[in-house]
N, C-alpha and C positions, 0 to 999 in steps of 0.2 A: 457788232450787232448783239444786243443784250440777250435776245432769245436763244442764241447759240452758245451761251457761255459754258455749257456742259462739254463742248467740243474743244475748249481752249486748253485745259490742263490735262495732259494724258496721265491716267492713273497707273500705278504699278500693275504688272500683269497679274500678280496674285490677287490683288484687290478686284481687278476686272473679272476674273474667273469666279470669285466669290459673289460679285454682284449678279453675274449671269445665272449662277446657281439659285440665288434668292429669287430672281425674276421668274425662273422656270418653276420654282416651287409655288410661287404665288399666282402663277398663271398670267403674268403680266408681260411676258416676252412678246415684242411686236411680231406680227406674222408677215411673212414675205410674199405670200401669194396674193394675186390681185386678178380678178377676172370679172370686171363690173358689168359685162353684158351677158354672161351665161347664166341660165336659170338654175343650174345645178350647184352654183356657188352657195346659194342660200334659199332655203325653202321653209317658210314658217308653217307651223301647225294651224295658223289662223288665216293667212293669206299668202298668195304666190303672185309675183309680178309676171305678167305675160306679154306686156308691150303690145306691138301692133301685129303680132302673129294671130292668125285665125284660130279660133277655138273650135275644135271638132267636138260635137256633142257626145260622140261615143268615147272620147278621150277623158271625159270627166267621170269621177266616181259619184255615187249617189249622194254624198254629203258635200258636194261642191256646187258653187253657183258663180258664173262669170258676170262681172259688172263691167260694162264698157263705158268709158268716159270719153269726152272730147278734149284732147290736149289743148293747153293754152300756148300761144306763140308770142315770141318777143317781136316778131315782124308781122304786122297786120296784113301784109300782102301774101303771106304763106297760108296755104290751106291746111288747117289743123287735121291731124290724123287721129284715128280712134286709138284708144289705149285700154287694155283689158287687165283687170286684176281678178284673180280667182279667189273667192271666199271659200274657206273650208269650215267644216263643223256645222254645216247647215242641215237641219233635219227636214223630213219630208213635208212637215206642216209649213215651215217658213219658206221652203222652196216653192210650194204651191201658192203661198201668199205673193211672192215676188212674180211668179209667172202669171198671176191673175190681175196684176195691176196694169191695166191697159187703158190708155187714153184718159187718165185721170179718174177712172172709176174701177170698182171692184167687180170681179166676175162672180166667184162663188163665196165671197166674203162680204161683210158689211163693216162699217167703220168701227163698231164696238169690238167685234171679234178680231179685226185686224190690229187694233190698238193693243189688245191683250196678248196676241201672238207676238207682237213686236217686243213686248217687255218680257216674254218668255213663258207665259201661261199656256199650259197644254191640257189641263184638267177639264174635260168636256163638262162634267157635272158642275164644277165650280163656275164655269162660264155660263151655263144655263141658269144657275141660281142668281148670278149677278143680273143676267138679262131679264129674268122674271121680275126682279125687284124694280128694274127700270120700267118695264111694261106696266107694272101695277101703278107706278107713280104717274106715268103718262095717262093711263086710264082714269085715275083719280082727278087729274087736272082737266081732262076733257069732259068728264061727267059734271064737274063743278061749273065749267063754262056753259054747258048746256042748261044746267039748272038756273044759272044767273042770266041766261039769254044773251051772253056776250061771247060769241065764238069767232070773232074777227081774228085774223092772223096777228095783228098788233097786240090784242088782249092776250092771246094764247102765248105769245112770246114772253110777255111779262110774267104771266102765271107760271109758265114752265121754269123760268129763271128763278123766281122767288121760291118755288117748290124745291128746286135743286139745292138752293142754299139752306132752306129750312129742314129738309129731310136727309140730305147726303153730305153737302159741304159744311160740316159742322165742326171740323177740327182746326180750322184756321189755315192761313196761307203758310206754305213751307216751300222755300226756293227749290229744293231738290226732289219734291214729291211729284215726279212725272208719271209714275206707274198708276194706271187706273185701278188695279187690284188694291193698291195701298189706299187710294181714295175711297173705294167701296168699303174697306175694312176699318179705316181710321177717321175718315172725313177730312183729312188734310189734303191740300191741293196746291198746285202752282198754275201758272198761266196755261201751260200746255194741257195738263190733265183736266182743268176746269173747262177749257175751250172744247176739248174732245168730248167731255161728258155732256156739255150743253148741246153740242151739235148732234150727238147721238139721240138725246131726248127730242130735239127739234125735228130730226128726221122721222122719228117714230110718230110724232104728232102731225106729220105731213107738211111741215114748213120747208121753205126753200132757204137752206142755211149753207153758209160757206165759212171758211177760215180767213183770217187776216194775219199776215206775218210781217214782222219788221226785225231788224237786228236786236236780239235779246228779248223778244216778246211775241206773244200770240193772242189774238182776239177772235171773236165771232162776228158774223154779219148775217142778218136775215133780210132777204129780199121779198118785197110785197108786190102784188099784182099791179099796183098803180105806179111802179117804177121806183118807189122810194126804198132805200136800203138803210137799215138800222145797224150801226156799229154797237157792239156790246162788250164791255170790259167784264169778262166772266169772273174775275177774281174780286170784284167789288160788290158785296152783298146789297149795298144801297144804291146801285147804279141807276135805277129808275126813279130814285128820289132826288138825284142831282139835277139842279135846275138849269145850269148854264153850261155852255160848251167848255168854258175854262175849267169848271169843276170836274167835268168828265175827262178832260185832257190831263189834268193833274192826277186823277185817279189812275189813269193808265201809266203816266210817267213814273209813279211810285212803284210800279211793278216791273219796270224794265230792269233786266239783270245788270248790276253795276259792272263796270270794266275794272278789273284789278290792275295794279301797276305791272308793267312789263319789264322784267329784268333785262339788263343789257350788259352781260359780262364781257370782259375784254377779249376773251378767246372764243369759246363756242357760243353761237348765237341761238339760245333757247327760244322757243316760240310758244307763247301762251295762247295766242289767238283769242283774246277776249272779245265779246260783242261790244261794239261801241255804244256809248250812252247817246241817246237821241235827244237833240235839243227840242224844246217844246215847240218852237216855231216850225221845225222840220217834221213834226209828227204826222200830219196828214199825207205828206209826200212819200213817207217811208213805208206805207202800208202796201202789201202785196196780197192780192186775193189768191187764195189757195183752195184746191178741192180736197176731198176726203183722203185721197191717196197722198197728196203732199202734206196733209195734216199728220198722217202717220209718220211721214219722213221726219217731222219735227221731234217725234218721240225718239227715233233712232239718233237724231242729232243730239238731243239732250243726254241720252245714254252715253254717247261719245264724249260729251263734255265731262261727265262724271268719271269715265274711265281715264280721260286725260289728266284730271286732277289727282287721280290715284297713281299716276305714272304707269298705267297699263296701256302703253302706246299702241301695240298691235291691235288690241281690242278696240281702242278708240278709233284707229284707222278703219277697222272693219265696220264699226257702227256708222261712221260717216259715209263709207261706201254704200251701205244699205240705204242711208238717207238719200244719197245722190242717185241711186237706182230708181227710187220712187219720185225724186224731184231734182232733175238736172239743174234747175235754176236756183237751187239753194246755195247761195254764195257763202253762208256761214259754214255749211257742211264742207264745202270745198276748202275754205281757209283752214278749218280744223283738221281736215284730212292731211293737208300739207304740213301743218304744225305737228301732227302726230308722227308722220314719217320723219320729219326733221329731228324731233327729240328722241325718237326710237334709234336713229342712226347715232346720235350723240351718246346714248346709253351704251351701245355696243363699243363705242370708242373709249369708254371710261374704264376705270380700274375694276368696277364691280362686275363687268362682263369680260374681263381678261384682255382688254384693249384689242378687240376684234376689229381692227381697222379695215380689213378686207370686207367684212359684212357691212360696216358703216358706209363704205364707199359704194357698195351695191345699192343700198337703200337710197343714198343721196343721188346716185345716178338715175334711179327710177323717179325720184322727186323732180330732178331737173327735166327729165323727159316729159313728165306731166305738165310742169309749169316752170319754164326757164325765167319767168319774171319774178319768182319768189326768191328774194335776195338772200335769205338765210341759207339756202342750199349751197350757193357758190361760196359764201363766207365759211361755211362749215366744211366744204371740200378742201379749202385752204387749210383749215384747222386740222383736219384728219391727216392730210398728206404731210403737213409740217411735222407733226409729232410722230408719225410713222417713220418718215425718213430720218428724223433726228434720233429716234430711239434705236434704229438699226445702226446708225453711225456710232452712237455711244457704245454699242456692243462690238464695234470693229467690223461690222458687216457692210463694208463700203460698196461692194458690188451689188448686194441686195438693195441698198439705199438708192443706188443709181437706177436699178431696174424699176423700183417703185416710182422714181422721179420720171422715168420714161412715160409712165401712164398719165402724168400730169399734162403732157402736151396736148392731148386730145380733149381734155376736160377744162383746163385752165391755161390756155396758151398765153405766154407773156406775163405770167404771174411773177411779180417782182420779188415778193417775199420768198417764194420757193426757189427762184433763180439764185438769190443771195445765199439761201440755205445750202443748195447743192454746191455752190462755189466754196463755201466754208467746209463742207464735207470733203471736197477734193483737196483743199489745202491741208486739212488735217491729216488725210491719208498720206499726202506727200511728206508732211512733217514727220510722221511716224516712220515712213520708209527711210527718210534721210537719217533719223535718229538711229534706226536699226543698222544702217551701213556704218555710221560713225562708231557704233559699239562693236 
C-alpha cells in the first residue's frame, strides 16, 4: 500500500530518536489522547459545542449566547434532535438584538440599527447621524411627491430608489461592501447593503417592503394594496428605465456572486461552499421572500463568507451561526457553517497547528452530529485518523496507534483504508520484534 511506505524500512534507532527530537521541537509530534465527546477536550474562545444537552440560563456568562439548530439526519424516518452551540464574545447590545428577533420582526430595534449592530457599530452618536441623514432624504422625497401631486406607492418607490442612488449609492458596486457604515461613508455597495438601505428608506416612507433572497444574491420587493408586487434590483441604478423582463433579469444575473472553482485535493477534503450560479431560466423560482430579521441574517452570512476567505474559520462559523439564529431557513449559512467547521478541523490537523489530531477529531465529530449527510466530514475523519495512526507508528508507538484505531470503530466502522493501515502497523511491529530477537 503506497500510503504506508514510511512503515516499510525501519530506520536505525539513533536516527529515529533524532527524528522524534525534531518533531517535538517543531511541535509536530502526533498526540495520543482522543476524547471526541467530552466538552473539556476543546473549548474555543469563540464558540463551544454543547450538543443536545440542555443549556441552563444561569450557567452562561454574560458574554455567551446559545444558538440551537435542528440536526440533519441521513435517515428521513428519524426525528432530528436539537443541537446547541454556545457563541462567546457576545456583548450586551448584540445579545439584546438576538433576544429581540421574534417571529420575523424586531422588538426594540429597527432594520437600520439591527444592520449596523450586526456589522459591529456601537457608537450611538454615529448611528443617530446616519439615521438623521436617511430621515432627511425620505422627507425630501415625500415633500417633492406632494408638490408634484403624485404620492402613489408606485411613484414613491421609484422616487426613493432614484434618490438613494443619486444621494448615497454614488461609489459604485463593490462585491464585499456589505457594511452599511461603509455605504454611508463611501457610497460603495453590494446587493445586501443596497437592499438593506432601500428597505430602510421604504419603511421610513411607509411602504410595505420585503427582501428577496437566492443563492448568491439579494433583492427588494415592494407590495402594493392592489396585490401587485414589484421586484427591485437595488444594485442597478437604471432599474426603472429597463423596458423588458429580459433586461431586468440580466441586470440581476450580473450581480449574482460567481462560484469559484472548488479544489479537490487527494487527501483532505477542503470545503469552499461557494454560492451556485443561478441559471437565467431558474431565476424566478430561486427567489425566497424574507423579512427584516432574515435580511439582517444575510449580513451575518456575508461576514462569514469574508472570514472564510481569510481562513478565519471559527469566526466564519460564528457568523453563520448568528445568521441561522435569525433565519433557520438560510441554506447558504448552513452550508457555510459546515464548510467552516470542516476546514477548521483540517487546520488543526496541519503542521501550522502542531498536528492536533485530537482537536480536529472533536470538531469533525460535532460536524457529523450536525449533518451526517455532509460527505467531507467522513472523508476527513478518515484522513485525520490515517495520519494520526501512521504518525504514531512511525515513532514506534504501536500501542498508542492501536488505541487511536479503537476509536475508529464507532465513527467509521468497516473503513477499509484504516483496516489495511492497522494491519500494516501490526506487521511492522511484529517485524521489529522479530528483528530484535534475531539480534
